[in-house]
ZAVEX-173657 format. One record per atom (N, C-alpha, C): chain; x, y, z negated. Coordinates in Angstrom, 3 decimals, padded with zeros to 6 digits. Layout:
<atoms>
A; X; Y; Z
...
</atoms>
This chain:
<atoms>
A; 006.449; -000.034; 000.148
A; 006.390; -000.766; 001.405
A; 007.784; -000.712; 002.020
A; 008.351; -001.854; 002.217
A; 009.741; -001.916; 002.653
A; 009.923; -002.032; 004.166
A; 008.864; -002.085; 004.918
A; 008.977; -002.239; 006.363
A; 008.331; -001.052; 007.067
A; 008.818; -000.778; 008.253
A; 008.248; 000.342; 008.996
A; 007.137; -000.101; 009.950
A; 006.943; -001.423; 010.104
A; 005.864; -001.901; 010.964
A; 004.575; -002.030; 010.152
A; 003.427; -001.924; 010.791
A; 002.154; -002.070; 010.087
A; 002.021; -003.475; 009.490
A; 001.546; -003.554; 008.245
A; 001.393; -004.842; 007.571
A; 000.002; -004.951; 006.949
A; -000.412; -006.188; 006.713
A; -001.733; -006.463; 006.126
A; -001.700; -006.280; 004.618
A; -002.889; -006.223; 004.034
A; -003.001; -006.114; 002.581
A; -002.412; -007.356; 001.911
A; -002.551; -008.507; 002.539
A; -001.979; -009.740; 001.988
A; -000.450; -009.668; 001.942
A; 000.144; -009.103; 002.988
A; 001.598; -008.949; 003.028
A; 002.071; -007.990; 001.946
A; 001.347; -006.900; 001.761
A; 001.695; -005.938; 000.713
A; 001.617; -006.630; -000.650
A; 000.543; -007.374; -000.882
A; 000.372; -008.105; -002.135
A; 001.535; -009.075; -002.362
A; 001.867; -009.857; -001.347
A; 002.961; -010.829; -001.470
A; 004.287; -010.145; -001.810
A; 004.558; -009.019; -001.193
A; 005.806; -008.304; -001.467
A; 005.850; -007.765; -002.886
A; 004.721; -007.248; -003.360
A; 004.655; -006.749; -004.736
A; 004.869; -007.899; -005.717
A; 004.205; -009.017; -005.480
A; 004.343; -010.186; -006.350
A; 005.773; -010.724; -006.327
A; 006.358; -010.804; -005.153
A; 007.718; -011.334; -005.016
A; 008.719; -010.492; -005.800
A; 008.556; -009.179; -005.722
A; 009.445; -008.264; -006.434
A; 009.186; -008.247; -007.931
A; 007.951; -008.549; -008.323
A; 007.587; -008.463; -009.728
A; 007.478; -007.024; -010.209
A; 007.244; -006.116; -009.264
A; 007.186; -004.695; -009.622
A; 005.845; -004.272; -010.214
A; 004.844; -005.132; -010.115
A; 003.525; -004.839; -010.670
A; 002.825; -006.169; -010.892
A; 002.048; -006.264; -011.950
A; 001.295; -007.490; -012.195
A; -000.199; -007.247; -011.963
A; -000.804; -008.173; -011.288
A; -002.231; -008.079; -010.983
A; -003.046; -009.012; -011.878
A; -002.473; -009.478; -012.974
A; -003.120; -010.460; -013.846
A; -004.486; -009.993; -014.339
A; -004.644; -008.712; -014.623
A; -005.921; -008.230; -015.160
A; -006.933; -007.869; -014.074
A; -006.547; -007.969; -012.822
A; -007.434; -007.586; -011.714
A; -008.256; -008.778; -011.241
A; -009.553; -008.575; -011.147
A; -010.439; -009.604; -010.615
A; -010.258; -009.726; -009.095
A; -010.043; -008.580; -008.439
A; -009.880; -008.527; -006.987
A; -008.640; -007.690; -006.646
A; -007.447; -008.276; -006.765
A; -006.222; -007.499; -006.551
A; -006.092; -006.926; -005.139
A; -006.577; -007.631; -004.142
A; -006.462; -007.109; -002.774
A; -007.308; -005.856; -002.602
A; -008.456; -005.817; -003.259
A; -009.304; -004.623; -003.202
A; -008.584; -003.438; -003.846
A; -007.890; -003.681; -004.951
A; -007.128; -002.617; -005.616
A; -006.046; -002.070; -004.688
A; -005.412; -002.947; -003.950
A; -004.367; -002.509; -003.018
A; -004.982; -001.713; -001.877
A; -006.107; -002.169; -001.340
A; -006.788; -001.447; -000.263
A; -007.155; -000.039; -000.731
A; -007.664; 000.082; -001.957
A; -008.018; 001.403; -002.488
A; -006.776; 002.281; -002.638
A; -005.695; 001.703; -003.137
A; -004.455; 002.463; -003.295
A; -003.895; 002.880; -001.938
A; -003.961; 001.995; -000.967
A; -003.462; 002.324; 000.370
A; -004.328; 003.409; 001.002
A; -005.627; 003.369; 000.758
A; -006.516; 004.421; 001.251
A; -006.126; 005.779; 000.695
A; -005.793; 005.808; -000.588
A; -005.350; 007.062; -001.208
A; -004.035; 007.528; -000.591
A; -003.140; 006.597; -000.326
A; -001.857; 006.960; 000.306
A; -002.070; 007.513; 001.716
A; -003.037; 006.958; 002.439
A; -003.362; 007.470; 003.776
A; -003.913; 008.887; 003.661
A; -004.832; 009.099; 002.736
A; -005.407; 010.442; 002.545
A; -004.348; 011.464; 002.138
A; -003.352; 011.023; 001.367
A; -002.277; 011.913; 000.931
A; -001.196; 012.079; 001.999
A; -001.315; 011.346; 003.104
A; -000.356; 011.457; 004.190
A; 000.911; 010.653; 003.991
A; 000.923; 009.739; 003.014
A; 002.110; 008.937; 002.733
A; 002.167; 007.667; 003.570
A; 001.028; 007.238; 004.084
A; 000.952; 006.010; 004.875
A; 000.007; 006.241; 006.037
A; 000.104; 005.370; 007.020
A; -000.766; 005.431; 008.190
A; -001.588; 004.154; 008.256
A; -002.833; 004.283; 008.653
A; -003.724; 003.142; 008.810
A; -003.842; 002.824; 010.289
A; -003.639; 001.545; 010.631
A; -003.760; 001.074; 012.011
A; -004.884; 000.048; 012.072
A; -005.575; 000.008; 013.179
A; -006.592; -000.999; 013.415
A; -006.089; -001.865; 014.553
A; -005.702; -003.092; 014.219
A; -005.161; -004.014; 015.224
A; -006.135; -005.166; 015.419
A; -006.897; -005.083; 016.478
A; -007.873; -006.130; 016.765
A; -008.931; -006.270; 015.689
A; -009.348; -005.167; 015.115
A; -010.361; -005.186; 014.069
A; -009.800; -005.452; 012.678
A; -008.480; -005.615; 012.553
A; -007.850; -005.854; 011.255
A; -007.083; -004.615; 010.815
A; -007.244; -004.256; 009.543
A; -006.540; -003.083; 009.019
A; -005.096; -003.437; 008.692
A; -004.206; -002.551; 009.086
A; -002.784; -002.672; 008.790
A; -002.298; -001.301; 008.331
A; -001.402; -001.290; 007.356
A; -000.873; -000.031; 006.846
A; 000.616; 000.046; 007.123
A; 001.071; 001.263; 007.334
A; 002.493; 001.503; 007.563
A; 002.896; 002.731; 006.769
A; 003.996; 002.601; 006.042
A; 004.553; 003.726; 005.313
A; 005.023; 004.751; 006.319
A; 004.802; 006.020; 006.039
A; 005.221; 007.102; 006.934
A; 006.407; 007.810; 006.293
A; 007.650; 007.437; 006.671
A; 008.827; 007.989; 005.998
A; 008.944; 009.503; 006.088
A; 008.445; 010.106; 007.145
A; 008.563; 011.562; 007.253
A; 007.588; 012.287; 006.334
A; 006.603; 011.561; 005.806
A; 005.650; 012.153; 004.868
A; 005.800; 011.568; 003.467
A; 006.916; 010.905; 003.210
A; 007.135; 010.284; 001.898
A; 007.111; 011.349; 000.813
A; 006.604; 010.978; -000.357
A; 006.528; 011.962; -001.440
A; 007.915; 012.390; -001.898
A; 007.997; 013.602; -002.369
A; 009.271; 014.090; -002.889
A; 009.508; 013.498; -004.264
A; 010.692; 013.717; -004.792
A; 011.018; 013.187; -006.113
A; 010.174; 013.825; -007.207
A; 009.487; 014.918; -006.889
A; 008.651; 015.595; -007.875
A; 007.195; 015.172; -007.813
A; 006.860; 014.253; -006.902
A; 005.472; 013.796; -006.766
A; 005.103; 012.855; -007.903
A; 003.831; 012.818; -008.212
A; 003.317; 011.908; -009.213
A; 003.062; 010.563; -008.538
A; 003.564; 009.448; -009.097
A; 003.348; 008.149; -008.460
A; 001.882; 007.735; -008.462
A; 001.477; 007.001; -007.448
A; 000.113; 006.496; -007.319
A; -000.017; 005.208; -008.097
A; -001.058; 005.071; -008.884
A; -001.291; 003.847; -009.635
A; -002.454; 003.075; -009.017
A; -002.517; 001.802; -009.317
A; -003.560; 000.941; -008.757
A; -004.800; 000.849; -009.636
A; -004.814; 001.456; -010.781
A; -005.973; 001.319; -011.662
A; -007.051; 002.307; -011.360
</atoms>
């Protein structure tokens, strides 16, 4: 997540697609996969979940970012 402001799952998806850092070709519901991954990041303290008018938004938490020794989170 390249921004410090809360963003929607659609925005996260668009950024991943634009960068080409991950392909969702095999996913039937790619947005659901992102929501699940973001939920795990929230539980691990790497991201924060915001509720803005009933809509979920996620924000990366730089002070809780994983160290270089952390295992990366996968979407599968």
